matplotlib code that plots the C-alpha trace (Angstrom):
import matplotlib.pyplot as plt

x = [17.8, 15.9, 17.3, 16.6, 13.7, 11.7, 12.5, 13.7, 17.1, 17.0, 20.0, 19.4, 20.3, 23.7, 24.3, 26.5, 24.1, 21.2, 17.7, 15.3, 11.8, 9.4, 8.2, 4.4, 3.8, 5.9, 4.1, 3.9, 5.0, 7.6, 8.6, 10.1, 13.8, 16.4, 17.4, 20.6, 18.9, 16.2, 18.7, 20.5, 17.3, 16.2, 19.6, 19.3, 15.9, 17.2, 19.9, 17.3, 15.1, 18.0, 19.0, 15.4, 14.2, 11.6, 14.0, 14.9, 11.2, 10.9, 13.8, 12.2, 9.0, 10.8, 11.8, 8.1, 8.1, 11.2, 9.4, 6.3, 8.3, 9.8, 6.4, 5.0, 8.1, 6.6, 4.2, 5.0, 4.2, 7.3, 10.7, 12.8, 12.8, 13.0, 11.1, 10.7, 10.5, 8.9, 6.1, 5.4, 2.2, 1.4, 4.6, 3.9, 6.4, 9.8, 11.0, 8.7, 7.1, 8.8, 6.4, 7.2, 11.0, 10.7, 8.5, 11.1, 13.8, 12.0, 11.5, 15.3, 15.9, 13.6, 15.4, 18.8, 17.7, 16.0, 18.3, 15.5, 14.3, 11.8, 9.1, 7.3, 4.3, 2.5, 0.4, 1.6, 5.4, 7.2, 10.3, 12.4, 10.8, 11.4, 15.1, 15.5, 14.0, 16.0, 19.1, 18.4, 18.0, 14.2, 12.2, 9.4, 6.2, 4.6, 1.2, -1.4, -2.2, -4.8, -3.2, -4.4, -1.0, -1.2, 1.9, 4.0, 6.1, 6.2, 6.0, 6.1, 3.6, 4.7, 1.6, 1.8, -1.5, -3.0, -6.7, -8.8, -9.4, -5.8, -5.7, -9.0, -8.0, -4.7, -6.6, -9.1, -6.4, -4.9, -8.1, -6.9, -5.6, -2.3, -1.6, -3.0, -0.5, 2.3, 1.1, 2.8, 1.2, 2.8, 0.1, -2.9, -4.2, -6.9, -8.4, -8.6, -10.4, -12.9, -13.5, -13.9, -15.9, -19.6, -20.2, -22.7, -20.1, -17.3, -19.4, -20.6, -17.6, -14.6, -15.5, -11.9, -10.5, -13.5, -12.9, -9.1, -8.9, -10.3, -7.8, -4.5, -2.0, -1.4, 1.7, 1.5, 4.6, 5.7, 6.5, 9.8, 9.5, 8.0, 5.2, 4.5, 1.9, 4.5, 4.0, 1.0, -1.6, 0.7, 0.9, 2.5, -0.3, 0.5, -1.9, -0.7, -1.0, -2.7, -5.5, -6.1, -6.4, -8.7, -11.5, -14.1, -13.9, -17.0, -15.2, -12.7, -15.2, -16.8, -14.5, -16.4, -14.1, -14.8, -16.4, -16.9, -20.1, -21.3, -18.1, -15.9, -13.0, -9.6, -7.3, -6.5, -8.2, -6.6, -7.4, -8.8]
y = [-19.4, -16.6, -13.4, -11.9, -9.8, -12.8, -12.5, -15.4, -14.8, -15.7, -15.6, -13.4, -15.1, -14.1, -11.7, -11.7, -9.8, -11.3, -10.1, -10.6, -12.2, -12.3, -15.6, -15.3, -17.1, -14.6, -12.2, -8.5, -7.0, -7.8, -6.4, -2.9, -2.9, -0.5, 2.5, 0.8, -2.4, -0.6, 1.4, -1.8, -3.5, -0.5, -0.4, -4.1, -3.6, -0.8, -3.0, -5.7, -3.3, -2.1, -5.6, -6.8, -7.6, -4.8, -2.1, -1.2, -0.7, 1.5, 3.7, 4.0, 5.1, 7.9, 9.2, 9.7, 12.1, 13.9, 14.3, 15.6, 18.2, 19.5, 19.6, 22.0, 24.2, 26.7, 27.7, 31.1, 29.8, 27.7, 29.3, 26.2, 23.5, 20.7, 18.9, 21.0, 18.1, 14.9, 14.6, 11.2, 10.4, 7.1, 5.1, 3.3, 2.0, 1.2, 0.1, -2.9, -3.4, -5.0, -3.4, 0.1, -0.7, -1.6, 1.5, 3.6, 2.0, 3.0, 6.5, 6.8, 5.6, 8.4, 10.9, 9.8, 9.7, 13.1, 14.9, 16.7, 17.2, 14.8, 15.5, 12.6, 12.2, 9.4, 9.8, 6.4, 7.3, 6.4, 8.2, 5.3, 5.7, 9.5, 9.0, 6.4, 8.6, 11.6, 9.6, 9.3, 13.1, 13.1, 15.9, 14.9, 16.9, 17.7, 18.8, 16.4, 18.0, 15.3, 15.4, 19.0, 20.3, 23.0, 22.8, 25.7, 23.7, 20.3, 17.9, 14.1, 12.7, 9.2, 7.7, 3.9, 2.3, 5.4, 5.9, 7.3, 10.5, 11.5, 11.2, 13.0, 15.8, 16.4, 16.7, 19.0, 21.3, 21.7, 21.6, 24.1, 23.5, 25.3, 23.4, 19.9, 19.0, 19.9, 17.0, 13.7, 11.0, 7.6, 5.7, 3.4, 3.0, 5.6, 3.3, 0.4, 2.8, 3.8, 0.2, -1.1, 1.7, 2.1, 5.0, 6.7, 6.9, 8.1, 10.9, 12.0, 11.7, 11.1, 13.2, 14.5, 11.0, 10.2, 13.2, 13.0, 9.3, 10.0, 12.8, 11.5, 9.1, 6.1, 4.0, 0.9, -0.1, -3.7, -5.8, -5.0, -7.6, -10.9, -12.7, -9.5, -6.7, -4.0, -2.3, -4.1, -1.9, 1.2, 3.5, 6.8, 9.3, 12.2, 14.9, 16.5, 20.2, 20.4, 18.0, 20.1, 23.2, 21.5, 21.3, 24.0, 26.6, 25.2, 21.8, 23.5, 25.6, 22.6, 22.3, 22.0, 20.8, 17.0, 16.1, 12.3, 12.3, 8.7, 7.2, 4.6, 7.0, 5.3, 8.1, 9.6, 13.0, 16.2, 17.0, 20.5]
z = [15.8, 17.6, 18.9, 22.3, 21.0, 19.8, 16.1, 13.9, 12.4, 8.7, 6.4, 3.4, 0.1, -1.4, 1.5, 4.5, 6.7, 8.6, 8.9, 11.7, 11.3, 14.1, 15.5, 15.0, 18.3, 20.3, 22.6, 21.5, 24.9, 27.5, 30.8, 30.6, 29.6, 30.9, 28.8, 27.6, 26.6, 24.8, 22.8, 21.8, 20.7, 18.6, 16.9, 16.3, 14.8, 12.6, 11.2, 10.6, 8.6, 6.5, 5.6, 4.8, 1.3, 1.5, 2.4, -1.2, -2.0, 1.0, -0.1, -3.6, -2.0, -0.3, -3.7, -4.4, -1.4, -2.8, -6.2, -4.4, -2.5, -5.8, -7.4, -4.7, -4.3, -6.8, -4.1, -2.8, 0.7, 0.7, 1.0, 1.5, -1.1, 1.4, 4.1, 7.2, 9.7, 10.9, 13.4, 14.9, 16.9, 18.6, 18.4, 21.6, 24.3, 22.8, 26.3, 26.4, 22.9, 20.0, 17.6, 19.0, 18.8, 15.1, 14.4, 16.2, 14.1, 10.9, 12.3, 12.8, 9.3, 8.0, 10.2, 8.8, 5.2, 5.3, 7.7, 9.5, 13.1, 14.6, 17.2, 18.9, 21.1, 22.7, 25.9, 27.2, 27.2, 30.4, 31.7, 30.3, 26.8, 26.9, 27.8, 25.1, 22.4, 23.5, 23.3, 19.6, 19.2, 19.1, 20.6, 23.0, 22.6, 26.0, 24.7, 23.4, 20.0, 19.2, 15.7, 15.1, 13.9, 11.3, 9.0, 7.9, 5.4, 4.0, 6.9, 7.2, 9.7, 10.8, 12.4, 12.4, 13.5, 15.0, 15.7, 12.9, 14.9, 14.7, 10.9, 10.6, 13.0, 11.1, 7.8, 9.3, 10.8, 7.3, 5.2, 2.6, -0.9, 0.0, 3.2, 2.8, 0.0, 2.5, 4.8, 3.8, 5.9, 6.6, 8.4, 8.1, 4.6, 3.9, 1.2, 3.8, 6.3, 3.6, 2.6, 6.2, 8.0, 7.1, 4.8, 7.1, 9.9, 7.6, 6.2, 9.6, 11.8, 9.6, 6.6, 6.1, 5.7, 3.4, 1.2, 1.1, 0.2, -3.3, -3.9, -2.6, -4.1, -1.9, -2.0, 0.1, 2.0, 1.4, 4.5, 6.1, 8.8, 7.8, 9.8, 11.7, 12.1, 12.8, 9.4, 7.9, 6.1, 6.2, 3.2, 2.2, 1.4, -0.9, -2.2, -5.4, -5.4, -8.8, -7.6, -4.4, -6.5, -9.0, -6.3, -6.1, -3.3, -1.6, -1.1, 1.2, 3.1, 4.7, 7.6, 10.9, 13.6, 14.3, 17.6, 17.4, 19.5, 19.8, 18.4, 20.0, 20.1, 19.5, 20.8, 24.2, 24.3, 25.5, 29.2, 29.9]

ax = plt.figure().add_subplot(projection="3d")
ax.plot(x, y, z, "-o")
ax.set_aspect("equal")
plt.show()
């Protein structure tokens, strides 16, 4: 049996609830839905995630973030012993993309679990998407930050399947042993990026991903939706404060702003 969003309904063993698996042959996009229909489908996706076999592993992974926050609370820069907020880049079009709907659903789960404010930005948002997200209490960012957000407190960056430039820009903006540990990134696996991109390109254009990958602890997210590429290759990236401070000062002084000349850029650049 298939639901209206193209996901196969599969009964969970010894459980009354159902979870939704995607039909691998289904298309990834559909005509734009109305606001009300989009809201319903996102809530349905949220229920599917919470009843999936991988959900418990995901919640356990969040505990690693809690432990990390406690570990860096001794820093005099942090007054509040809690996460200051969530910033989401590149979530796509929840009004017409099933992938975006499931990613939005996971974002809402994060919001509920952590009880923090959420800011979202994607240059492709339509007026329908904005209304949908605002209905869930999310703040829409107007400015294209290109990922160059400098943190003031511990911040979770939810960046599913974003371009390498966004991750690299975020790391550059916080390239300091005091600030970088405050950036918890849920996004494409840094280790996969380092393995798949030629070293010469990494060191020249994506040096902050290259340098951070060897320092941070990476916790891979197990699949929450079977037969799907919604959450594949996503990891939680955490940089322990003691590791950051173990690096020599010269390591942190090499922070020229990335330009990506000659690169096939994967993000929408800010218009001047």
